[in-house]
C-alpha positions in Angstrom: -16.4 -44.6 -23.6 -17.7 -41.1 -22.5 -21.4 -41.8 -24.3 -22.1 -38.1 -23.8 -19.9 -37.1 -26.5 -22.5 -38.6 -29.1 -25.5 -37.5 -27.5 -26.5 -34.6 -29.9 -26.1 -37.0 -32.6 -28.3 -39.9 -31.1 -30.7 -37.0 -30.6 -30.5 -35.7 -34.3 -31.2 -39.7 -35.3 -34.0 -39.9 -32.7 -32.2 -43.1 -31.6 -30.6 -44.3 -28.7 -28.1 -47.1 -29.2 -27.7 -50.1 -27.0 -24.1 -50.7 -28.4 -22.8 -47.0 -28.9 -19.5 -48.5 -30.2 -21.5 -49.5 -33.4 -21.7 -45.5 -33.8 -18.2 -44.8 -32.9 -17.1 -47.5 -35.6 -19.4 -45.8 -38.0 -17.7 -42.4 -37.6 -14.3 -44.0 -37.6 -12.2 -43.0 -41.0 -9.6 -45.2 -42.3 -7.3 -42.2 -42.0 -7.8 -42.1 -38.2 -7.7 -45.9 -37.7 -4.6 -46.2 -39.3 -3.0 -43.7 -37.4 -4.2 -45.3 -34.0 -2.9 -48.6 -35.5 0.6 -47.1 -35.9 0.2 -45.7 -32.7 -0.1 -49.1 -30.9 2.4 -50.5 -33.0 4.9 -48.2 -31.5 3.6 -48.2 -28.3 3.0 -51.6 -27.9 0.0 -50.8 -25.8 -3.9 -51.1 -26.7 -5.3 -47.4 -27.4 -7.0 -45.9 -24.5 -9.8 -44.2 -27.0 -8.8 -40.5 -26.2 -10.3 -39.2 -29.6 -13.8 -38.7 -28.9 -14.0 -42.0 -26.6 -13.6 -44.3 -29.1 -11.6 -47.3 -28.2 -10.5 -49.7 -30.5 -10.9 -52.7 -28.5 -14.9 -51.9 -28.9 -14.6 -52.4 -32.6 -13.3 -55.7 -32.9 -11.3 -56.6 -35.8 -12.8 -53.9 -37.7 -11.2 -50.4 -37.1 -12.7 -48.0 -39.6 -16.1 -47.5 -41.3 -15.4 -49.0 -44.8 -17.4 -52.3 -44.0 -20.4 -50.6 -42.6 -20.3 -48.0 -45.0 -20.7 -51.1 -47.8 -23.8 -52.3 -45.7 -25.5 -49.1 -45.2 -25.4 -48.3 -49.1 -27.6 -51.6 -49.3 -29.7 -50.9 -46.4 -30.8 -47.4 -47.5 -31.2 -48.1 -51.3 -33.6 -50.9 -50.1 -35.5 -49.1 -47.8 -35.6 -46.2 -49.9 -36.7 -48.5 -52.6 -39.2 -50.1 -50.6 -40.8 -46.5 -49.4 -41.1 -45.3 -53.1 -42.6 -48.5 -54.5 -45.4 -48.0 -51.8 -45.9 -44.2 -51.7 -45.6 -44.2 -55.8 -47.5 -47.0 -56.9 -48.3 -45.1 -60.5 -44.4 -44.8 -61.1 -42.8 -46.9 -63.7 -39.1 -48.2 -62.9 -37.3 -45.4 -64.9 -39.0 -42.7 -62.6 -38.5 -45.1 -59.5 -34.8 -45.5 -60.6 -34.3 -41.6 -61.3 -35.8 -40.6 -57.9 -34.1 -43.3 -55.4 -30.7 -42.0 -57.6 -31.3 -38.5 -56.6 -32.4 -39.5 -53.1 -29.2 -41.5 -52.5 -26.6 -39.3 -54.5 -23.8 -38.5 -52.5 -24.7 -34.6 -52.4 -27.9 -34.9 -50.8 -26.5 -37.8 -48.4 -23.7 -35.2 -47.6 -26.5 -32.4 -47.2 -28.5 -35.1 -45.0 -25.2 -35.9 -42.8 -24.7 -32.0 -42.2 -27.9 -31.5 -41.2 -27.4 -34.5 -38.6 -24.0 -32.9 -37.7 -22.2 -35.8 -38.6 -19.3 -34.0 -39.7 -18.7 -32.8 -36.4 -18.5 -36.2 -34.8 -16.0 -37.9 -37.7 -13.0 -39.5 -36.5 -10.4 -38.1 -38.6 -6.5 -38.6 -39.0 -4.6 -35.4 -38.6 -4.1 -35.0 -42.4 -7.3 -35.5 -43.0 -8.3 -33.2 -40.6 -5.9 -30.6 -41.6 -7.5 -31.2 -45.5 -11.0 -30.3 -44.5 -12.2 -33.8 -44.3 -15.4 -32.8 -42.3 -16.8 -30.7 -44.8 -15.6 -33.3 -47.6 -19.2 -34.6 -49.6 -17.4 -37.9 -50.3 -16.5 -38.5 -46.4 -20.2 -37.1 -45.1 -21.9 -39.5 -47.2 -20.0 -42.6 -46.7 -20.7 -41.4 -42.6 -23.7 -41.4 -43.0 -24.4 -45.1 -44.9 -21.9 -46.1 -42.3 -24.7 -44.8 -39.6 -27.4 -46.4 -41.3 -25.7 -49.6 -41.1 -24.8 -49.2 -37.3 -28.5 -48.0 -36.6 -29.6 -51.5 -38.7 -27.3 -53.5 -36.6 -28.0 -52.0 -33.3 -32.0 -51.9 -33.7 -32.8 -53.7 -37.1 -34.8 -52.2 -40.1 -37.6 -50.3 -38.3 -35.5 -47.7 -36.5 -33.7 -47.4 -40.2 -37.2 -47.0 -41.8 -38.6 -44.7 -39.5 -35.3 -42.5 -39.7 -35.6 -42.5 -43.3 -38.9 -41.7 -43.9 -39.4 -39.2 -41.4 -36.2 -37.1 -41.6 -35.0 -37.9 -45.2 -37.7 -38.9 -47.7 -40.6 -36.5 -46.3 -38.6 -33.2 -46.2 -36.9 -34.2 -49.5 -40.5 -35.0 -51.4 -41.9 -31.8 -49.8 -39.6 -29.9 -52.2 -40.2 -32.2 -55.1 -43.1 -31.9 -57.4 -45.0 -35.1 -58.5 -47.4 -35.1 -61.3 -49.0 -38.4 -62.3 -46.4 -40.5 -62.9 -43.4 -38.1 -63.3 -41.9 -35.3 -60.8 -39.3 -32.5 -60.8 -37.6 -30.6 -58.8 -39.3 -27.1 -57.5 -36.4 -25.7 -54.9 -34.0 -24.7 -57.8 -31.8 -22.6 -55.1 -31.0 -25.9 -53.0 -30.5 -27.7 -55.9 -28.0 -24.8 -56.9 -26.4 -24.8 -53.8 -25.8 -28.7 -53.5 -23.9 -28.3 -56.9 -21.7 -25.4 -55.5 -21.0 -27.2 -52.2 -18.8 -29.5 -54.0 -16.8 -27.3 -55.2 -14.3 -25.2 -52.7 -13.5 -22.4 -54.9 -17.0 -21.3 -56.3 -19.3 -18.9 -54.5 -23.1 -17.9 -54.7 -25.1 -15.0 -54.1 -28.1 -13.3 -54.9 -28.9 -9.7 -55.4 -32.1 -7.9 -55.9 -31.0 -5.5 -58.4 -34.5 -3.5 -59.3 -38.0 -3.4 -58.2 -40.6 -1.7 -60.1 -44.6 -0.9 -59.7 -46.5 -0.1 -57.0 -46.6 -1.9 -53.3 -49.5 -4.3 -54.4 -47.9 -5.1 -57.7 -44.6 -4.7 -57.5 -41.9 -6.9 -59.6 -38.5 -7.9 -58.3 -35.7 -8.3 -60.6 -32.9 -11.0 -59.1 -29.2 -11.3 -60.0 -27.7 -15.0 -59.0 -23.8 -14.2 -59.0 -21.2 -17.6 -59.4 -18.0 -16.2 -58.5 -15.1 -18.9 -59.5 -12.0 -17.5 -57.6 -9.8 -20.2 -59.5 -10.7 -18.8 -62.8 -8.6 -16.0 -64.7 -9.6 -12.6 -63.5 -11.9 -14.1 -60.7 -14.7 -14.0 -63.2 -18.2 -14.8 -62.4 -21.1 -16.6 -64.4 -24.3 -14.2 -63.9 -28.0 -14.9 -64.8 -30.8 -12.4 -64.1 -34.7 -13.2 -63.4 -38.0 -11.2 -62.8 -40.9 -12.3 -60.5 -43.6 -11.2 -58.5 -41.8 -12.1 -55.2 -38.2 -12.2 -54.3 -38.4 -15.6 -53.4 -39.8 -16.4 -56.8 -37.4 -14.3 -58.6 -34.3 -16.1 -57.3 -35.8 -19.7 -57.9 -36.0 -18.4 -61.3 -32.3 -17.5 -61.6 -31.4 -20.2 -60.1 -33.0 -22.4 -62.3 -31.6 -20.5 -65.4 -28.1 -20.9 -63.5 -28.9 -24.8 -63.4 -29.5 -25.2 -67.1 -26.4 -23.4 -67.7 -24.0 -25.6 -65.6 -25.7 -28.8 -66.9 -25.3 -27.9 -70.5 -21.6 -27.0 -69.9 -20.3 -29.3 -67.4 -19.8 -33.5 -67.6 -23.0 -35.2 -66.2 -21.0 -36.4 -63.4 -20.3 -32.9 -62.2 -23.9 -31.8 -62.0 -26.0 -33.1 -59.1 -29.0 -35.7 -59.4 -31.2 -33.0 -58.2 -30.2 -30.7 -60.8 -31.2 -33.3 -63.5 -34.4 -35.1 -62.4 -37.5 -35.1 -64.3 -35.8 -35.1 -67.6 
């Protein structure tokens, strides 16, 4: 096994695995392990681990990350629940549940996986590779949960707690606004982007369409445009907003767009980060 292949991921996680085979297993999608097993059956010899340095013999009876994903989901939920109870003693159960649901939502976990570069290290079958599996939110979030489980099995709960607290909770809580016993999203652009990333046929763009006033008291009009390549005539949904800075105008335009999408789409299609605080 070539350990250096996973060094960038270990550095991003801030943890060096004592049993790197666990990390390889966490990155092994069922499409990859299925092809590897079929190859073994045909050749009659064990796989030598040519894909990314992974060897089936290192994984024991488990050849894909599904069990690790199952465990990681529970470990992640437990650690986040514990952290939230400690950080927000004033929150009632309903507010804690909503916040946890946002933090463990598929879209949010997929975004974290992208930050860590997990997609680049996934072991995928040829078909899944061709279908863009490295960029699918489901595969990314599942892979991240599996990595959490691998980290827990290799080092115990403490490195998991540090990772979640320092690299997941802290950055996300910075973009949330907490008031007493409730909270809301303040970064509407990020929340909107999370939603758009789940729809390959939609593209999002921002454009300053007007500037007015003297330099010391300017106002900016920003247009956010959601282009849908799958719709007749390649139609676009547009919202405009005015603000004292480009950033504030963009945030307001994004907030309006999110409100439109929330009203027009089924609840499952809108990410938790777009619905929090309701």
